[in-house]
N, C-alpha and C positions, 0 to 999 in steps of 0.2 A: 360290891354291890350298894345302888342305893338304898339307902332303908328309911331314906326321909320320905317327905310329902310326896305324893303321885299326883294328888289333882288340887290345884288352888282355887278354890271358888271366891269370887269376889262380887258379892251380891249385899246390897243395903236392904231388903225387904226380907223380913224374919220369915214370913210364911213359905215365900219362894225359895228363900234355902233350905229349910225343914223339909219340902217337900223334894226339892233336888237330892239333898243328903238321903233321905229315907228311899228313893228311887235307887241311888247306885249302891247303899248297903244292902237292899233287897236281891243284888246281883254279885254281893262280894266283890263292891267296886270301891266302896267308902270307908275303908278301914285307914287309909294313909291318906286323908281329907283335910286341909285346913281352910276353915271358913273365915275371911276377913271381910269388915263390914263397908269398906271404903276404898277407892282407891290406892290413897297414901298408904295404908296397909299394904296393900298389895304389892308396892313398890319396894315398901321396907322388908317385905319378907323376902322378894325377890333379889333385893340388892343387898341383903344382910346388912339393914341400918335399923336404926331405932331401936326398939323393942326386939328385933331379931338379930341386932349386931353380934358378932360371935359366931351365928349359923354358917356354914362351910358352903357358900355359894355355888360349889360344884354340884351339889345336890339339887338339881333342877326337878321342877315338876313335871311329869310327862304330858300335861293338859294346863292349859289355864282357862275355868269356864270364868267370863267378864261381863260384868252387866255394863250397860251403857251410861245409864244414867245414874251416878251415886254420887255420894257428898266427898268434899275436898279434893279429891282429882277424879274427875270423870274417866268413863271404859275408852273414850277417844284418847285421852291424854296418857292414860296407861299403856294404850297399844303402840303409841309413838315412842314411849321411852323404852317397852321391852325390844321393837325392831330395830332400833337406832343403837342397842349394846351389843358386840360382838357376843355378851358372853348368855344373851337372853333371846337374841333374833332369831333361834330356830324351834324354841318352845311351840308347841301349836298352841293358838289362842281361838276360842269358840266365843263370840259373843252371843250372848244369851238373854234378851232383851224383848221389853215388848212393842219396840220402837218399828214400826214397819215403813217409816218414812225413806224415801229413796235418797235423800242425799245423806242420811247417816248410814245407809247399806253402801254407797260408793265411797264414801270415805273411809269407812272400815276398809274395804276391799283393795283400795288404793293404798292404804299402811300395812298393806300384808296381813290381814285376818285370815284364818283358814277355814272358818264356817261361821255363818251369821245366821243365828236361828231365832226365829219370832216364837216368845214364849205361849204356849197353849193357853186357851182361856180355861178349859176344864180338868179337872184333877187327873180323870184318867188319861186323856192325850197327853198331858205333860209330864205323868209318870213315866208314860211310852216312849215320848221323846227323849227325856233326860236318859232311859235306860240303853237306847239305841245309840245314844250321841257315849256314852260312858264304855259299852263295849267294842265301839269302833275306836275310838281314841285311846285305849287302855290297852286294848287286845288286838284288834286286827292291823292298826295302823303301824308302820315302819318309821323310824325316826332316824337323824344321823346320830351319832354317838359324839 
């Protein structure tokens, strides 16, 4: 059984990260969550490198919530790396971003993102969207082993 991280949240905006974590915890989904603040840290975690060297790479998260515009390595580059590696290519990735730009959406779907969610502006709408995302990806969705 995987007792490690179930949700990897890659988000550089502290308030968005806090709201996401709060919404997930209110529904019992945030206990096994790791928040990283840039794409480089997300890749380090996923591939057991850097500060995560020695982590069992077989303990994959059930879902990755990935911001598009992050420092060091952006969300599109992280998605490309995830999808190009046999060890990670089946992990569901949800792009969670403020960008409504059609080229961003097309690029992400072209690279194999599972879902593209534009962050709602209002607090209540944001909480509701995150709750629904968490429930779907953590409980309803069936993944390959």
